[in-house]
C-alpha positions as CSV (number, residue, x, y, z in Angstrom):
1,M,12.7,-0.7,-12.3
2,K,9.4,-1.6,-10.6
3,L,8.4,-1.0,-6.8
4,Q,6.8,-3.5,-4.7
5,I,4.6,-2.3,-2.0
6,I,3.6,-4.8,1.2
7,F,0.7,-4.0,3.1
8,H,-0.2,-5.5,6.1
9,R,-3.6,-4.9,6.6
10,A,-4.5,-6.4,9.8
11,K,-3.1,-3.9,11.7
12,C,-5.0,-1.0,10.3
13,I,-6.2,1.1,11.3
14,G,-8.4,3.1,8.4
15,C,-7.1,6.2,9.1
16,N,-7.2,6.9,5.3
17,A,-4.1,8.8,4.9
18,C,-2.4,6.0,1.7
19,V,-6.2,6.3,0.1
20,E,-5.5,10.6,0.4
21,A,-1.8,10.7,-0.4
22,A,-2.7,7.1,-3.4
23,P,-6.1,7.0,-4.0
24,E,-5.2,5.5,-7.2
25,R,-3.3,2.8,-5.5
26,W,-5.4,2.3,-2.0
27,R,-9.2,2.5,-1.2
28,I,-10.9,2.3,2.0
29,S,-13.4,-1.2,2.3
30,R,-17.3,-0.5,3.5
31,K,-17.0,-3.6,4.8
32,D,-14.2,-3.0,7.9
33,G,-13.2,0.0,7.1
34,K,-9.7,-1.2,6.7
35,S,-7.7,0.0,3.9
36,N,-7.6,-2.1,0.8
37,L,-4.3,-2.4,-1.5
38,I,-5.9,-2.4,-5.4
39,G,-4.2,-5.1,-7.4
40,A,-2.4,-7.0,-4.2
41,K,-1.9,-10.9,-3.7
42,E,-2.6,-11.5,0.1
43,K,-0.3,-14.8,1.3
44,K,-0.7,-14.9,5.5
45,G,-2.5,-11.9,6.1
46,I,0.3,-9.4,3.5
47,Y,-0.8,-8.6,0.3
48,Q,1.8,-7.5,-2.0
49,V,1.7,-5.7,-5.4
50,V,4.5,-4.9,-8.2
51,V,3.8,-1.3,-9.7
52,S,5.4,0.6,-12.3
53,I,7.9,2.5,-10.2
54,D,5.9,5.9,-11.8
55,E,3.8,5.5,-9.1
56,Q,7.0,5.7,-6.4
57,E,5.7,9.4,-5.0
58,E,2.6,8.8,-4.1
59,N,2.7,5.5,-2.4
60,I,6.1,7.2,-0.4
61,K,3.7,9.6,0.8
62,A,1.3,6.6,1.8
63,S,4.0,4.5,3.3
64,S,5.0,7.9,5.5
65,N,1.7,8.9,6.5
66,C,0.5,6.2,8.4
67,P,0.8,6.8,11.3
68,V,0.7,2.4,11.9
69,R,3.6,2.1,10.0
70,I,2.6,-0.5,8.0
71,I,3.2,0.0,4.4
72,K,6.3,-1.1,3.2
73,L,8.3,-0.2,0.3
74,N,10.8,-1.8,-2.4
75,V,12.5,-0.4,-5.6
76,L,13.4,-3.9,-7.4
77,K,15.7,-3.5,-10.0
78,K,16.0,-5.5,-13.4
79,K,17.8,-9.0,-12.9
């Protein structure tokens, strides 16, 4: 199984909650103070990345700690 992370960056307030929960996947941008989802591809302002299911626990924390609720997670099952 894999984990898909979906991030609506434009709505980010730069609170750092995601970075604190999952620092290997999230960083704060020096340019605008918003979070960056490491390894993600952007399409129409929405960033997505598929990662190992091993990253699920810390990214659940990142998602649930986000005060503006802009991090969504989907577990992808093999077809």
